[in-house]
Phi, psi and omega in degrees: 000128182273148175301148183289150176300145183300321182296322179293321178297314179298320183297332177264332182291312188297310178296326176299314181298317180300330184273338187237357187306131176291149179274087182256144189300325182285349176273344182287325178218081187283064175287159178305321181292314180298319180294317180297316179298312183296316182292326177293317179293326186282350177296115177062024182220139183289151182301314184294335174285322186287325189309307181295326177295318179300314180299313181296319183293315180289329175298320181277322183235081183292344177211175184296324182297321179294320178291320181299327183280348182276162176280160177297323179300320180291319178298314179295325179297319178289335181276347189306125182105339178281336181076180180047059189293344175302328178299318182294320180293321177294320179297319177298316179294322178294323178298320178296321181287334186249012186295335178271353180146143181277141171299146183250029174227156178298317180298317179294320178294323180293341178283347178288145181304130175078001182265113179264192185298316182296307183297320178298317179295322180294313180295317182298315185281317185283317184272326186246356178071023179276132182286069182255155178271139174229100187251105173251192182298322178295313181293320176306313182295316181298312184292319178301319182286313183294329179269348187066035183282113188261354178281166177294114184288352182258359168281167186303315181295321179295317178298320179296319180299311182296318179300313181294322181294315180292321177300323179291324179288332183294160175201139185300331184287338183222033187302315181296318183289326176296311180299310182288331176294318177296318177299315182296318181297316179290326185279328189245341185237304186271064184284163181302316177241143178050059177294152181270076186298331180296337180264002186274131178291347181253014186299327183288339184242009183284115182297318181299321180294317183283343179250012177057048179233023187302310185277353176273347182242145000289155183274086183255146176294152180298142178290140176282143177290144178300142178283132180284128179230137176253159179196180183229138175233155178225131177256109182261120182253138173234092187065237179263014179252149179242144179277121177241149183233144182264125183286150176283175176305147183124213179303121180058026184303136178087349181270160181256150184197158164296141184301137176209163175205147175287134176198163184280352186235145176245031185262173184304321181299323179293323179292318179299320179293320178299313181299317182291317187280322188250342185243328182080023177242142174282149175291148179240176179291347180280357182297124183209148181287143180248331183151197180229153172229150177238132180222131182256116169273182183302315185240006183223143173246105188265127173247116182253131167272123185258130178245152177245152177208136177252140176235162181289158186290350179263006178288125182286173176291124180294153172262117184301122185279350185199278192294309188280152180279327183199163177223155180203146170274122185236152175304138186295318185282310182235092188296332182079011177228163183284121180247145173282168176298324178298317179298318178299321180292321178298313180293334182292342180276353177285122182293161181301333181266005186270084181240358181088000000 
């Protein structure tokens, strides 16, 4: 069975999308800024999780100029809980670059910080009506199945095939609807497992369906298991305040947390070394274990042994001697700074009576 002509796919996709499109907030006013915010938030995050974050973010930053004028701490604070904070920092940088106006070409959009081929194609087609391809995981799955494409779609040849195929399906007269229709099809019908083929506008021409390869496509390599990593964290209390440290650029960059570091030991010596190297405080006799937390990053499964330590109320704010950018004594319950999920988990092992 040969893949269907691009024009025929477009001809059935667009009316289907018009009839079933979900009422999502970023579709109500698809400005370049709203599309960029939504697409950045939706990377590796479910729609129902993103919706309230999108509303709060756009209420505070209705355009790129408003976001550009804000501090990174405020942007990260509004992002708190979405994870993958590198996205927020890139969005902040893109807002600064586009505060005077968004580029209206795919090439110009790709020049914005953190904007790759997919996001540039999405903003170009949805906001500007440019017939550009936007190929994410959902679109990848849909095209592989309808074409019966059995090669690895994430190798160079596979990416070229998908890009060319979506570009062929695109058309300037319905560019926004083609892009959003492909997204909708992958998100609501052509799911990874047990797709609803009866609701698919392409069911009659889907090669994977007719050759019984629906769940075998796309042909992706098996995911590697996260590498197990151990580490040590310390919660330093000064009365009702907790010592938090701001991470440098990189993993969880810009976020605040109780100090921690990966290491092979969870013993007192490891905590003392952590305190000396990252906090600039000597260990005291009050050092005691609190428990463990487990946090899974994309490629790592981190198990932290958490220790507690109390200091007197006259201890000043330490000056970070190396790794951290800054430190602060913050209220234990509501710190007022952006914390990662890992930081919340570390603080969560402190018992209700643990106040120093």
